[in-house]
Structure formats: structure tokens, C-alpha cells
N, C-alpha and C positions, 0 to 999 in steps of 0.2 A: 754324429750327424755329418761331419765334414768328410767322412769316408764315403758317403753316398749309399751306404748299406740300407739306411732307413727309407723305404719307398713310400710308406703310408701309415697314417694313424686313423683308426676307426673308433669313435666314441660310442659306447653302448649304454643302454638304459641302466638306471640304478636298480638295486634289489633283484638282479638277474640270476645271480649264482647263490647257492646255499653257502651260508657261512659268512657272507658279507653283503651289506646293504648299500655300499657305496657304488657309484658308477664305475664300470670297468672299461677298458679299451683294448683294442688289438693293435699291436705293432707289427707291421708287415716289413720283414727284412728280406732284401734281395740283392745278392752280390752281382747278378748279371747286369752288365753295362753300368755299374755303380759309378764309375769315374765320370761318365757323361751326364749323370743325373744333376739337374739344376734346381730341384725343389722337392717338397714332400707333399703328397696328396693327402689332404686332411678331410675327414668326414665326421660330422656330428649326427649320429643316428640314435641319439638318446631319447627321442620322443616317439619313436616307432615301436610300440609294444602293446601287449594285451595283459590286463590285470588278471592273474590266475591264482585265486586264493590269496595267500599272503606273499606271493612272489609275482614278479613280472615275467612275461614270456615273449620272445620274438615270434611274430606270426610268419607264415610263409611269405607274405607280401613284403615284410620287413627284410627278411633274408635276401629275397630276390632283388629288392631295390638296392641293398648294400652291394651285392655282387655285381649287378649291372653297372651301377655308378662307378665303382672302383675299377671294373674292367675297362670302362670307356674313359676313365679319368675325366668325368663329365662335371663341369662347373654348374652347380645348382645353388642359387642364392639361399642362404640360411640352412644349407645342408652339406655341401661339399665344394671344395675348390683346390686348385694346385697353388701351394704357397712356396714362393721362391726362397732360396737360401738367403738372399740379401735381406728380405723382410724379416727372416728369423734371426739373422745376425745383428739387425739394427739395434741402436741404442734403446729404442722403445721396448723391444722384446728380449734382447740379450740372451738368445738361445732358449728362451722359455717356450716349451711346446704345448702349453695349456691351450686346449682347443678354443675356448671362448675368446681368446685373443685374436683369433683369425676367422672364426665363423660366428656370426651373430644369429642366434636362434630365438632371441626374444620376440614375442609377439608385439605388433604395433599397438601402442596404447590408444584406447578409444577416448579421444579428447572431447571434453565438453566445450562448446563454443559460447562464450559469454554474450557476444553480440547477437547470436542466434536466439539465446534465451531472452535477451532484452527486447529485441525488435522482431523476432520471428524469422522463419526461413531456415531451410536445411542447408548447412554449409556444403558448398560444391566439392570441397576436398573429400568429404565423406562419401559423396556419390561417385567421385572419381576413383575412390579406393575399391569400388566394385568393377574395375575395368576388365577383369577376367570375364564377367558376364557381358559387358557392353561391347567388348571386342567381337563377340559372336552375335550379339543382338543389339546393334546400335539404334535401330528404329524403336526398339522397346523402351530404351531410355527416353527417347523423345516423346513417346506416348505416355510415359509416367510423370515426367518432370517438365516444368516450365520456369521461367525467371520469376524471382520473388520481388522484383522492383528495384533491386540494387545489386551491384556487381558482387560475385562470389557466393550468391545465395539462390537457392531454388525452392520450389514448392510443388506439392502434388497437383496433378491436373484432375484427379478424381478422388472420391471419398475413400478412406482407408478400408472400408468394408468391401470395396470393389477391387482391391489390389490383386488378390489371388486369382479371381476369375479373369482379370485383365491380362495377367502374366500367362496363365495357362491357355487362354484363348488367342494370344497374339501369334501372328503368322511366323515370326522368327523363332519363338519358343517351339511352336509346332514343327518347324523345320529342323530344329535341334533334335527333337524327339524322333522325327522321321529318319534323320541321319543315323542316330544310334540304333534304331530299329533295323535300318538297312544294313548297317555293319554286322549286327548280330545275325540277321537272316543269311547274309553272305558267308559268315563264318560257319553257321550250321550246315549250309549246303556243301561247303568245302570239306568240313570235318566228318560229315556223315559216313563216307566210305571207310574212313579210318575206324570209326566206332563200330560199324557193322562188320568190318573185316576182323575185328578182334574176336578171338574165340579160344577154343581148346588149345592148350600149349602156349598161349600168349604170355607175355611178361608184363604184369600189371604196372610195375614201376616205370618201365620204359613207355608203356601206354599213356600213363598220366603225364609224364614229362612231355611227350609229343603233343598231347591235347592241350595242356596248360600253356605251353609255349606258343602254340598257334593262336590261342585266345588272347594272350598278352599282346602278340604282334597285331592281331586284328583290331584291338582297341587302342593302339599306340597313338592314333591321331583322332580319337573320338572327342568331340567338343564337350567341354565342361565335365567330363567323366575321367576319373583317375583309372588308368589301365590296371594298375596294381590292385586297386580295390576290386575290380571285376575278377582279376586273377585269384584274389582271396576268396571270393564267393565260390569259385570252382574248387579250390583246395578245401574249403570248409565242407562242401558237398561231398568231396572225395572222402574226407574223414568220416562223415556221417553215413553215407550210403554207397557212393560210387565205388569205393575201394572194395567193399564186400561183394558187390556185383561183379567187379572185374575178376576177383579171385574165384568166384563161382563159375564164371565163363571160362576162365583158364583151365579149370578142372573138368567141367561137364559140358562146356559148349553151350549153344543156344537151346537149352532145354528148360521147360517150365513144368516142374513136377511138384504138386502140392504134397505136403507132409502132415500127417495127423499129429496133434498135440495131445499126448497122454500124460496125465499127472497121477502120481502114486502117493497116497497119503501115508501116515505113520502106521496104519493097520495093514498096509500092503494092498489096499484097494485101488484099482485103476479107474480113472475117470477120463472120458473123451472130452477134450475142451475145444474140439473143432479142428480146423486145418489152417495151414499157412503156406504161402509160396513167397520166398524172399526175393527172388529175381523179378517175378511178376506178381505184385500184390493184388489181392482180390479187387480193391477199388478201381484199378486200371481196367480190368476185364469187365467189370460191371459198367463203368462209364462208357466204354466203347461198344459193348455188345448188348447191354441190358439197361439202357437209359430209361426206357419206358417203364420197365418193372421197378426201377429205382424211384421214378417219379411217383408211382402209386404208393410205394413204401413211405416216401417222404411226406406225401399228403396224409397218410394214415397217422404218421408220427406227429404231424402238425395238429391234426384233429385231436389226438390224445393230449397234447400239450394245452390246447385250448380248453378242453374239458377239465383238465386238472386245474388250470388257472381259474376257470369259472367256479369250480368247487371250492377252491381256496378263498376266493372273493366272497362266496356265499357264506362260508363259515365265519369269516372275519366280520362281514356286515351284520350277521345275526348272532354274534357271540357275546354281546354285551349283557349287562344286567337286565333282567326281565325280557330277554330276547329268546328266540327259538332254541338256541343251543346253550342257554345259560346254565341249565342243570346237568350238562354232560361233563364228566371228568375227562373223558376221551370219547370222541365221536366215532361210533362204530355202527355198521349196518344193523346189527341185532338190536342195539339200544334205540336207534331211530325207528325201526319197525315196531318195537314194543310201544314206543311213545305214540306212533300213528294209531295203533289199535286202541290205546288208552283214550285218546281224544277224538277218535274217528267220528263220533256223533255229537260232539260238543260244539254248539253253534257259536260259543264265545271264543273258540280257538281256530277259527277258519284261516286266519293269516298264518298262524304257526303251522297248521296242517299243510298249507300250500308250500311253505318253506321246506318242511321235512320231506314232502313228496318230490319237490324239486331236487333236494339233496340225493334222494334215492334214484331219481332218474339219471342224474349226472354220474353217480357211481355205477349204475348199470351200463351207461354209455362207455365209461372208462373200462369196465371189465370186457365189454364187447370189443372195444378198440384194441385193448391189449392182446386179446385172443387173435384178432385179425392181424395185428402187427406181427405177432409171433409166427402166424401161418405164412404171411407174405415174406418175412425174413428167411424162414426155413426154405420156402420155395425158391427165392432168389439165390440163396446159398447153394442149393442143390444144382440150379442151372449154371451158376458160375463154376462150380467144381466139375461139372460134366463138360464144360467148355475146354478145359485145359488140355485133355488128350487130343482134341481136334485142332489145336493151334499149330499152324505151320511155322517154320523157322522165320519166314518173312513177317508173319503176324507178331511173333514174339519180339523180333527186332523193332518193329513199329511201336509196340507197346513200351518196350524198355527205352529205346533211344529217343523216340519222339514224345510219347506221353509221359515218360518218367524223367529221364535225364534233361532233355531240352526244356520241358515245362518248368522244372525246378530252377534251372539256371536263368531262364527268361524272366521268371518272377523276381529273382534277385536283382537282375539288371534293371528292370522296370522300377524297382524300389529306389535305385540310385538316381534314376532320371527324376522321379518324384521328389527326392531330397534336394535336387538342384533348385527346383521351383520353391520348395519350402524354405530353403536357406535364403534365397533372394527375397522372397516375400517377408520373411521374418526381419531381415535387416532393414529393408525399406520402411516397413511399418514401425520398427523401433525408432528410426530417425524421424519419421513423421510425428510420432507421439511425443518424442523428446522436445521438439521445437514447435509443437502445435499451439501452445498457449504462451505468448510472450509475457514478460513480467508486468508491463502496464495493464494488459488485459486481466491478468490474475489479480492485480491490485484493485481494479474496478469491480471485479466479481466479489472479492473479499469485502469491499466497502458496501456493496449492495446487500450481500448476505448479512453483514453486521447490522445494517439498518433494519432489515426484516426481523432479526432477532430482537433488536432493541424495541421495535414496535410491538412484538408479541409480549415482551416483558412488561411494557407499559399497560397493555390491555389486561395483564394479569395482576396489575397493581404494584409492580416492582419498578423502582427507579434505576436507570442504568447510566452511569457516568463514564 
């Protein structure tokens, strides 16, 4: 260490490598300017990973965060800092380079407040611990909390059931949402030429590097949103879909050519299973050009579901002993028709006959709806397939970039914004519930309930001492 060659230590998660379950670390050795070095940059990245089967795996965001933090030698509490040689040589540490000596990654304990439990009120320190939210939304804090009548304790201004609507509807939270939405819209506008410009002969790896770095930079100052989490959404989408699209574009350019799916069984018989277009899936074309036809198809599908539910309810309602379907091992149209003919003129079986005829009417409706649904689906399928050769390059780019890529990423980002409100609501509600009933109030309630129980026992002839 005294030579200055050791530039950094990076702690990694446990169970990362095959053959060992213990946490590993990376020692960064650098002779360049070693004599001028006055410390070692230490980083504990052991908590950033994804559980993958029986092993742990570093995500793209974990790797990027490690590289960025080390490259900038950025001090981040609980994650990384520059540790001077004097601190390492001190009597307390005696050259021990164990990371927990220098970086405290332990989570703050959620302390129970005895006075809060005895007298009620939410400890102010617990509310102050949410300062990451209040720094961006100070008026929201004032709208949720007020003094509890003694120093150091607060109480909710509104019922717990109204917490989430109050947070979501507050002007400052809406402003945070608008800021994130605006950041994303500006990024989409700035990156669109890069996405549209990628095509035949392009390099997918360079493409995703430029796109992902621009997204990370765009969210660097987003309020209450971790930019690396947004970056991970893009990299996940890259692994799932975008990577395949990029390689298709690099080979064929902006072409949308459907391919038939032909399956061959063991006897060598070929069966047409329809068609598919990987770059521009059928739902994108249908949503943009055949929304009306899809609406008709959806309505027919809903009608079929309703008829099926009604039939199931009818069978359940009249399936008991001495009911209309009691004698059926398995209800079929043939058996129901036979039974209708059998009791057709029996005046004592009017109700049973009505149920059986209702069953037949529902099955007829279902058969008609299934036939209609099949015809509508075939018609829509044919229209969508016929649309592909007519798509211009600009239309394909609109479908892929706008309707496919941007829509998927926007949905993931919106999910992160919603999680911000959920996390805040959950913690505030947890604190409110924890100190909602002080001990004296609980004691009174227990006494009252005990008296009620004793009274009931006396009425039942039991003595309760």
C-alpha cells in the first residue's frame, strides 16, 4: 500500500462467481503517478445485484454505477469514498483494508418510539428521515402533518384512507410528475433522429451505447428518480426486444416483411400456423390502422365471454339435487334436447323446461358468437397482412420507434413515478398506524371489552372473577 500502486478496492456481491459463495472484490493496481497518491478509493457495491437462479448477477445498472463512481472518484455516503493513507495507517485500522471499516452500508434501524406509543404522535425524526421527498415537495409535508401538541411529535391532518389521493393530487407531486414527463419527452425528441437514422449496415452495440448514455444523461437530475434505474429499463428492453430489432435493421434496413409460420409434424405433414413480423408486430398495425375493426372484434369477444359466464352460472344454479341438471353426468346439447322432448308436454316440469331452453339458447348464442368471432378475426388478419406491403419507410419508422420502442420505455418510466408515490404513502401510513393508538387508549379499550365479555358471561350464567 505504501508504494501507492493500490488505487482502489471495489467490493462485489456474494455468490457472484461459480465455485465460491463468499463476497469478492476487485483490487485496482495503477503505477501511474503512484508516488503522488494519498489514498485509496474504496467502494462497497455488494448490494447492487439481481438474484439469478442460485447465483447473483450484476445488472447493467450496477456495472455502470461502479464504473462511473470509480471514474469520477465520487464520494457517495454508504457506497464509496476516498480513504486517506493516514486513516488506513491509524492505530484503529492498522493497515486493515476490510471495506466495512471505512464504508458503512448498514441500513438505518427503524426505531420504535416509547413516548409515541405511550402518548401518541408520530416522532418528527421519522418524518424528517423522508427528507428526500420533502426537499422536492415541502408543501406536501405541511399538507400531511401538523403538530401533535408537544415538541418533537406530529400527527396526520387527514384520515389514513385519504393519504394516497392527497399525495397523488397535490400540486407538488403533480409538478414532479410533469418534470419527469417533460424530461422524457425532450429525450425522445432529441434521440428520435438517432433512432430513425439507424439502419442497414449500422452497428447495434454502438447504437445502444449512444442511446443508453443519452438516456442516463437526460435523467441525471430527475427528481426522486434514480437515473440508473431508468437506464436499466432500457437495457432490459434491449435484451428482450430492441436488440433483435437493431440486428434486423442492420441487415435488412427499414423493411416490414411478414413471414409464414409452417410447422411440420412427425409424419411430414405441413401446417400453416399463420404469419408473423418481428420488426412490426401485427398488434401495432392493427392499433394504428384498424382500431375500428379491432373494437368490433373486442365487443364480439366480450359478448362471448358474457354468454359463457351466463351458461356457467345457469349450470351451477340448477346443478343441485332435484334441480334441472341433477340427472346429467355431463351436460351436452344432445342430452338437453332429449330431455326437452321427454318433458315437453309435462305441466309439472314447466320450470325445468324453461331452464333447459335457456341453456339451449345460450349455447346457440355462443356458437353464433364463436363463428362471428372467427370471421371477424380472419377478416382483420387479412386486412393487417395486406397493409404491410403498402407501408412506407416513414410509416414503419413511426410504428417501430414511436408505437413500439417509445411506448414500452415510457410505460416503464411511468411505473417508477408511481412507485415514488407508493413508497411515500406506504411509509407515512406505516408510521400513522404504528402510533395511532397510544397505550392508555388501548388500556381503556381492553377494559371496556373485558367488561362487555364479563356481562355476556353473567347473562349466560357463568361467574367471571
